[in-house]
N, C-alpha and C positions, 0 to 999 in steps of 0.2 A: 504493500497501499505505498504509495509517496503520499508526503507532508506538505509540498511545496505544490500551489496551482500550478498545472501544467499551462506552455505556453502554445497557444494556436495560432498561426500565422495564415491570414485571411489575403490571398490575394482577388483580385477581383476579373470576372468578363472575359476570359480567354478558355479555349480550347488548342492552343498552339502548344506542340512537344515540348519547342525551347524554352517556354513562360516553365514550362513543367520541371523542366531540367535546373533552371535556374532558380527555383524556388525550391529544388531539392539542395541545391548546393547552399543556397543561404539557412535551411536549416541544420543540414550537416555542419556547417560554420556555428551553428550555435548550440547544438549537441556537442561540440568539440570544446567550446568557451565556458558553457555550463552543465558539467556533467548532472547536477543536482536538481536541475530543471528539465521534465519531461521536453519535449517538443516537437511537434508536428507542424505541416503546412500543407493548405489545397487552395483551391478556385471556389468560391461562390459565383452565381449569375451566370454560369456559361452550361448550359446543359452538353455531358458526355466530355466533360472535362477529362483530361488524362491522370489530373490529381484532383479528385472534387472532397470539396471541407468533409462531407458525410464521411469518407473514407478516412482522414486525420481524425479527425473525434472516434470512429471504431476504434483507429490505433492506440488513440492515449486511454480510452477506457481500457480496454485490453492491457495494457501496461501498468491499471491500479489508480486512472486519474479519479479524483473524486470532484474536482474542482478544474476550470477551464478559465484562463486569460487570452481572450481574442483580440489581436493585434491586427487592425487591418493595413495593409499596403497599399496606402493612397495617400495621395501629396495634398488631395483637395477632397473634400466630401463627394460622393457622385450624385446628390441633391435626389430627388424623386426617382427611385425603379422598380421593377416586378417586384423583386425581393430585397430588404437588405440584411444587412449581416447580423444584426439579433434575431429576424426572423431565419435566416438559411440555418443559423447555431443551432435555434430552438429546436427546428428540424431534424436537426442533427444528432440531437442530444435523445430526443424521446425517446428511441429504442434503448435509453440506457437512465433507467429512473435511478433518482440521487443526483445525479451527474449536474451541477451547477455549473452558469458561467457569466461572464462579465465581457462585455465587450467596447475598446477605448477607443476613441475621436481617429479620425484622418493623421499620419504623422504630421502633415503639412511642410513647409517651408523651414525644417529643421536647419541649422548651419552647419551641421555635419552632410546632410544633405545638399545642400550649396556647394560645398567643396566637392563632391563627386561631380555635379552638374558640370563645375568649372572643368574637374580633369576631362570630362567629356569632351569638352570645347579644346582643351590642349590637345588633347590626342588626335584630333580630325582636322585640326589646323598646323602641328607638327612643331616645333622647337619656336617660330617666330613667334608665338601665339605670346609668349613671354616678355616680346618686346613691345613697346609702348606704341611706338609707330606702327605695328603690324594691329594691334587690337585696337588700335583708332578708325582705321580702314573695313570693320568688322562690324557688321551687324548680328542681331543672333533673334531669331525669331524662338520662343520658348511654347509649345503646341501640348495643350492639356487634352484629354478626352473629350470635353463639352458636357455641360448638364444642363437641365431646363430649371435647374435654380440658381439665378444670378450670386446666392452668397458664393455657393461651390466657384463658379467661374471665378469668381471677386480671388479667390486661394491662388488663384493660376496667375493672375496680373498682379499680386504681392509678391509671388516668388521670382516673378518677372521684375519686380523691382529691385529687389534684394539681390538679384544675381548681376543688376547693373551697377548697382554701390559701390565705387572704389574698384571695379576689374579693368576699368578704361577703355570698355568697349563703346563703340559709336553709337549701341544704343541696345537694349533687349526689349522687344517688341513680344506682345503673345495672339494667340491664334488659337482654334479648338478643330477636333476633327468633326466632332459633329453636334448639333443640337443648338451651338450657340455661335455666335457673330465676336469677331470674324473671322470666317474659314481658312484654310491656310491659304489661298492665292490671295486672296484679301491681305490678310495678315504679311505676304512675301512683297505686297504690293507696298505698304506701309513701309517697310524696311526699306525698300530702294530708296522712296523719297526721303526716307532718313536718312540714309546713307547718303545722299546726295548733298545735303544739307548740314551736314554732320562740321563741326567748325574745327578746323585744324589738320583736316583730313579728307583734302581735294582728291578727288577721285574716288571716293569710296566706293568698292564694286564686288564686295564679297558678303555673302549673307550663309551662315549656318543655323540648319535647321534643327532643334533640340529638342527630343521629345520629352516631355515632361510626364511622365510613366515609367515603371519601374522594369517592364521586359518587354520582350518581343512580342509579337502576335497579332491579332486584324488591325487593329487600330495602328501600329508599326507600318503596316504592308501598305494601309489607305494612305496612310501619311506620306511616304516614301513616293508612293502612286501619284498624287498631288502635288509635292514637289517637282516630281519629272518633268509634270507635264508644266509646269511655270517657268520652269527652268529653260525649256526647250524653245518658250514662244518670247525668253529673253537672254538671246545668247552672250549678250555683253556680260553680263552677272554672273559671277563664278557662284556656285549655289554646292554646298557641300552636307550633306548627312551626318550628325553626330549618332551615339547609339545610348540607348536608356541607361539607367543607372544600374539594372540589374544587381547581381548579388554581392554588391561591393562590403568591402569591410567594417564601412562607415553606416551602413545598413543594418548592418546585424548590430553593431552599438546604439544605433537609435531604436531597434524592435526591443532591446532589453532594455534600455533606460523606459521605454513605454509599458512595459511589464512591470517593471520595480515601482514605477510613480500608482498604479494601478493598485497595485499589493497595497503598498503602504499608504494609497487613500482612504484603505479600511473595508472598499467592497470585497477583497479578495476573503478574507476570513471566514466569511457564510455568505457564500455566493448563492441564490439563487436564479432559478431558469426564470428568463427574462429580464434581470438586470442588464441594462445595456444602456452607453453613448448611443445617442442617433445617426450613426453613420451613413444612413440612407439620406440625412437631410444637413444642414449646417453644423460644422463643431464650434 
């Protein structure tokens, strides 16, 4: 029988095998770092996922867990969706009487995650990304999932602002793959205008499209298709695509920090089914 609440890592909305592999890598990283905390992960909001959230709950229950802390892998709340994380976890724990849970809010633009996003930019730009003059001719488009809830979309805009501050880029704009404006082509148009007007960087002509989500999947494929279409219509501008956050060590740190904070809040010692933050809406 476990004594600590188990950690349930919840990804959202993908059936992509590469995303499942990345989540497995993140789970393994956390298990190595904290062998005293049972950990498993899966996806909700995606039927036929190769790594379903229900399977992760079954695994933790089989390992003797009686309490779960679910940490969603979301940079921003999803807004209204068909099944929220609390609903998904409640359905998954239903076959396990006595298994309680609590859900945390989206991770948000944590400073450690901003470091990872900056590193993804450096990787696609190469060593020149560290030269002030090189960054000054580069505009970044941070692309979020998109939601019907303006509060959820505002978190993506806030992340873009925090990523821009003090990093020397000509600008960091935001756009969304679906449900919200501006869409990716409109966001790239805004970057083009901003780059042309950037002070001290005449001829700024490079845009980096930065995914504002954790793993590869259908969203990333749609984003790349939209980006390639826009780039083909604007051959005079260099358009580069960065990688998503992935199973970065910093992500493992932030997830564990959120787990510890949830336990320290006092919700975990007497977890009851249905105790949850509103992950489906603004956090």
